C-alpha positions as CSV (number, residue, x, y, z in Angstrom):
1,M,-27.3,181.6,261.1
2,V,-25.5,185.3,259.5
3,Q,-22.3,183.9,260.1
4,L,-22.9,180.8,258.2
5,H,-24.9,182.4,255.1
6,R,-21.7,185.0,254.5
7,F,-19.3,181.8,255.0
8,C,-21.3,180.1,252.3
9,R,-21.4,182.7,250.3
10,R,-17.7,183.6,250.5
11,Y,-17.0,180.0,250.1
12,D,-19.2,179.9,246.3
13,R,-17.8,183.1,245.2
14,D,-13.8,181.4,246.0
15,R,-15.2,178.2,243.9
16,A,-16.5,180.0,240.8
17,E,-13.3,182.3,240.8
18,W,-11.1,179.4,241.5
19,A,-13.2,177.5,238.2
20,G,-13.4,180.6,236.3
21,A,-9.3,180.6,236.6
22,K,-8.9,176.4,235.8
23,N,-11.0,177.6,232.6
24,A,-9.0,179.8,231.4
25,A,-5.6,178.9,232.0
26,Q,-7.2,175.4,230.0
27,S,-8.2,177.7,227.3
28,I,-4.7,179.1,227.1
29,A,-3.8,176.5,227.0
30,E,-5.4,175.0,224.2
31,I,-4.8,178.0,222.4
32,A,-1.3,177.8,222.9
33,S,-1.3,174.2,221.4
34,S,-2.7,175.0,218.7
35,I,0.3,177.4,217.8
36,A,3.8,175.9,216.6
37,V,6.1,175.4,219.0
38,E,8.5,176.8,217.0
39,P,8.1,179.0,213.7
40,K,9.8,179.0,210.7
41,F,11.6,181.6,209.2
42,T,11.1,182.1,205.2
43,T,13.5,185.0,204.9
44,P,16.6,185.7,206.5
45,V,16.9,189.0,209.6
46,S,19.5,191.9,208.3
47,D,18.6,193.8,211.4
48,P,18.3,191.8,214.6
49,T,17.2,195.0,216.5
50,S,14.2,195.2,214.5
51,F,11.5,192.8,216.3
52,E,9.4,193.7,212.9
53,E,11.8,192.6,210.6
54,I,11.6,189.1,213.3
55,Y,8.2,188.9,213.0
56,K,8.0,189.3,209.1
57,A,10.7,187.0,208.3
58,A,8.3,184.4,211.0
59,E,4.8,185.2,208.8
60,I,3.0,185.8,211.7
61,P,-0.2,186.5,210.1
62,P,-1.6,190.0,210.0
63,A,-3.7,190.2,213.6
64,P,-7.9,191.3,212.9
65,Q,-9.1,194.6,212.1
66,G,-4.9,195.3,213.4
67,Y,-5.9,194.5,217.2
68,S,-2.3,192.8,217.4
69,I,-1.5,192.6,221.1
70,L,1.0,195.1,220.3
71,K,-2.0,197.8,219.3
72,I,-3.5,196.5,222.6
73,S,-0.5,197.1,224.6
74,H,-0.2,200.5,223.2
75,M,-3.3,201.0,224.0
76,L,-3.1,200.3,227.5
77,E,-0.2,202.0,227.7
78,S,-2.3,205.5,226.3
79,E,-3.1,208.9,227.9
80,H,-6.8,207.8,228.5
81,L,-5.9,203.8,229.7
82,R,-2.9,204.1,231.6
83,N,-4.2,205.4,234.9
84,L,-7.1,203.5,235.5
85,P,-7.5,200.7,237.4
86,S,-6.3,197.1,236.0
87,D,-10.0,196.2,235.7
88,V,-11.2,199.1,234.0
89,K,-8.7,198.6,231.3
90,K,-9.7,195.0,230.8
91,S,-13.0,196.3,230.6
92,S,-12.6,198.9,227.8
93,I,-10.7,196.4,225.8
94,L,-13.1,194.4,225.7
95,V,-15.2,196.6,224.7
96,A,-13.0,198.2,221.9
97,L,-12.7,194.8,220.4
98,D,-16.6,193.5,220.6
99,A,-17.4,196.7,219.0
100,A,-14.1,195.7,216.1
101,G,-15.4,191.9,215.9
102,V,-12.5,190.8,217.1
103,D,-12.2,187.9,219.6
104,V,-9.3,188.3,222.4
105,K,-8.4,184.5,221.6
106,E,-7.4,186.0,218.6
107,V,-5.6,188.5,220.1
108,I,-4.3,185.9,222.5
109,Q,-3.0,184.3,219.1
110,D,-1.0,186.4,218.0
111,A,0.6,187.7,221.5
112,I,1.4,183.8,221.6
113,R,3.2,183.6,217.8
114,R,5.3,186.9,218.4
115,D,6.7,185.0,221.6
116,R,7.5,182.0,219.5
117,A,9.0,183.9,217.0
118,L,11.3,185.6,219.6
119,D,12.1,182.8,221.5
120,T,12.8,180.9,218.4
121,Y,14.8,183.8,216.6
122,E,16.8,184.3,220.6
123,R,17.9,180.6,220.0
124,V,19.1,181.1,216.4
125,Q,21.2,183.8,217.6
126,Q,22.7,181.9,220.2
127,R,23.5,178.6,218.6
128,A,25.2,181.2,215.4
129,A,27.7,183.2,219.0
130,D,27.8,179.7,219.9
131,D,29.1,178.3,216.8
132,L,31.0,181.4,216.1
133,E,32.7,181.3,219.6
134,A,33.5,177.5,219.1
135,R,35.5,178.5,215.5
136,K,37.3,181.5,216.8
137,N,38.7,179.1,219.7
138,K,39.7,176.8,217.8
139,E,41.5,179.3,215.6
140,N,43.0,180.5,218.7
141,S,44.5,177.5,219.9
142,E,45.7,176.7,216.5
143,I,47.6,180.2,216.4
144,Q,48.6,179.5,220.2
145,A,50.2,176.5,219.1
146,Q,51.8,178.0,216.6
147,I,53.0,181.4,218.8
148,D,54.3,178.1,221.0
149,K,56.3,176.4,217.8
150,Y,58.2,179.6,217.3
151,V,58.9,180.7,220.6
152,T,60.2,176.7,221.2
153,E,62.7,177.1,217.7
154,Q,63.4,180.8,218.8
155,R,64.6,179.5,222.6
156,A,66.7,176.8,221.0
157,K,68.3,179.0,218.3
158,I,69.1,181.2,221.4
159,Q,70.2,178.2,223.4
160,S,72.7,176.8,220.6
161,N,74.1,180.6,219.8
162,N,74.9,180.9,223.3
163,E,76.2,177.2,223.7
164,E,78.7,178.2,220.3
165,V,79.5,181.2,221.9
166,S,80.3,179.5,224.9
167,R,82.5,177.0,223.0
168,E,84.2,179.6,221.2
169,K,85.5,181.3,224.3
170,E,86.4,178.5,226.0
171,R,88.6,177.4,223.0
172,F,90.0,180.4,222.9
173,T,90.4,180.4,226.3
174,G,92.2,177.7,225.6
175,W,94.6,178.9,222.5
176,R,95.3,182.0,224.7
177,L,97.5,180.4,227.6
178,K,99.1,178.4,224.8
179,K,99.9,181.9,222.5
180,Q,100.7,182.7,226.0
181,Q,103.0,180.1,226.4
182,E,104.7,180.1,223.0
183,E,105.5,184.1,223.4
184,K,106.9,183.3,226.6
185,K,109.4,181.3,225.0
186,I,110.1,183.7,222.0
187,S,110.6,186.1,224.8
188,E,113.5,184.5,226.9
189,A,115.2,183.4,223.6
190,V,115.0,187.3,222.7
191,G,115.9,188.4,226.0
192,Y,119.3,187.4,226.0
193,F,120.0,190.0,222.7
194,V,118.1,193.1,223.8
195,T,118.2,195.5,226.6
196,E,114.0,195.9,226.6
197,N,112.1,192.9,225.4
198,P,110.1,193.7,222.6
199,I,107.9,190.6,223.0
200,T,104.8,190.9,224.4
201,T,102.9,188.2,226.9
202,G,99.9,189.6,228.1
203,D,96.7,190.3,226.7
204,V,97.3,192.0,223.0
205,N,94.5,194.6,224.2
206,A,97.6,196.2,225.9
207,P,98.8,199.3,225.5
208,P,102.0,198.8,222.7
209,P,105.3,198.2,224.8
210,P,108.1,201.8,224.6
211,S,110.8,201.4,221.5
212,K,113.2,198.9,221.3
213,T,116.5,198.8,221.4
214,T,118.9,196.5,219.9
215,Q,121.8,194.8,222.1
216,H,125.3,194.5,220.1
217,S,127.6,192.7,220.8
């Protein structure tokens, strides 16, 4: 009988806690549904690192008696409450709220408003970053296309220059062969009249020939 009694008490306690948690969840859901999912920013935010500026731009209303969720967070981190058990912290905050005539529901609303303002501004910044990336990627693609076009054109010019040089070298080589043949004929004809032939038949850049002596008949 004692064990049965203990089991029944435990069952009733667990059931009450589950019911309380369910009611609390429903209450939070109702509070959240009463607040705009995405707040409107009526003024630009010049400093994204300033959360206060973000809250102001989102027009979050002043907390009753100044008891915003940020003040509650500050109170919880104070030297008076920081090291106390969680249930004692909770009770102390509720006592302070009650003394100030503030409903904890209003504090929760303030927390939800601030959270949604931050989430909305995050999406705004994400869109801005995505738009910037898209614009810069397009700009980079255009620059790369210009670079590729320029490189292609310059490579074509280099190729054209090399081909022109090759053609000129080929022409000059052919001409030089004909020149040597012409000089050979001249040299052979002159050779009948001189002891040392003055005619060059080799490379024009070769050292100059020695002085020439005319053959007398």
